C-alpha positions as CSV (number, residue, x, y, z in Angstrom):
1,X,58.7,45.2,18.9
2,X,56.0,43.5,20.9
3,X,54.8,45.0,24.1
4,X,54.8,42.8,27.2
5,X,52.6,43.0,30.3
6,X,54.8,42.7,33.4
7,X,53.1,40.2,35.7
8,X,53.5,41.9,39.0
9,X,50.3,40.1,39.9
10,X,50.2,36.5,38.7
11,X,47.4,35.9,36.1
12,X,48.7,32.5,35.3
13,X,46.3,30.8,37.7
14,X,43.4,32.3,35.8
15,X,44.8,31.4,32.4
16,X,45.3,27.8,33.6
17,X,41.7,27.7,34.9
18,X,40.4,29.0,31.5
19,X,42.4,26.4,29.7
20,X,41.2,23.6,31.8
21,X,37.6,24.8,31.4
22,X,38.1,24.8,27.7
23,X,39.3,21.2,27.8
24,X,42.7,21.9,26.3
25,X,46.1,20.5,27.3
26,X,49.0,22.9,27.4
27,X,50.2,21.4,24.1
28,X,46.9,21.9,22.4
29,X,46.8,25.5,23.6
30,X,50.3,26.1,22.3
31,X,49.3,24.6,18.9
32,X,46.3,26.9,18.7
33,X,48.4,29.9,19.6
34,X,50.8,29.0,16.8
35,X,48.0,28.6,14.4
36,X,46.8,32.1,15.5
37,X,50.1,33.6,14.5
38,X,52.0,33.4,17.8
39,X,54.9,31.5,16.2
40,X,57.4,32.0,19.0
41,X,55.2,30.2,21.6
42,X,56.5,26.9,22.9
43,X,55.2,24.5,25.6
44,X,58.0,25.7,27.9
45,X,57.0,29.4,27.5
46,X,53.3,28.6,27.9
47,X,54.1,26.7,31.1
48,X,55.9,29.8,32.3
49,X,52.9,31.9,31.5
50,X,50.7,29.7,33.8
51,X,53.4,29.8,36.5
52,X,53.5,33.6,36.3
53,X,57.2,33.7,35.5
54,X,56.9,34.9,31.9
55,X,55.9,38.5,31.0
56,X,53.1,37.8,28.5
57,X,52.8,39.8,25.4
58,X,49.6,41.7,24.7
59,X,49.3,39.8,21.4
60,X,49.5,36.5,23.3
61,X,46.9,37.6,25.8
62,X,44.6,38.6,22.9
63,X,45.0,35.3,21.2
64,X,44.4,33.4,24.5
65,X,41.2,35.4,25.0
66,X,39.9,34.0,21.7
67,X,41.3,30.5,22.0
68,X,40.0,30.0,25.5
69,X,36.7,31.7,24.7
70,X,37.0,34.2,27.6
71,X,34.0,36.5,27.7
72,X,36.2,39.5,28.3
73,X,39.7,40.3,29.5
74,X,38.2,40.5,33.0
75,X,38.4,36.7,33.1
76,X,42.2,36.9,33.2
77,X,42.1,39.3,36.2
78,X,39.2,37.8,38.2
79,X,39.8,37.4,42.0
80,X,43.2,38.9,42.0
81,X,44.7,41.2,44.6
82,X,48.1,42.9,44.8
83,X,48.9,40.7,47.8
84,X,49.5,37.8,45.3
85,X,52.8,39.2,44.2
């Protein structure tokens, strides 16, 4: 069973910013995730990730780090505070 990260602080905004910086649409990002072995990913689920309403799996976050060419996992958590709940 895959572990999920409960988003009590929304990292979706940072994921969206990384995607846009990479020049990908949501559909292109989903296609790359599927090619990386995240076969359950859909455009709807990915949209929920960016909205912060989906508890992202660790495997999905790891794939996004590679696909979006994030220097480190810190990029997903930059400029966040617990007040964004």
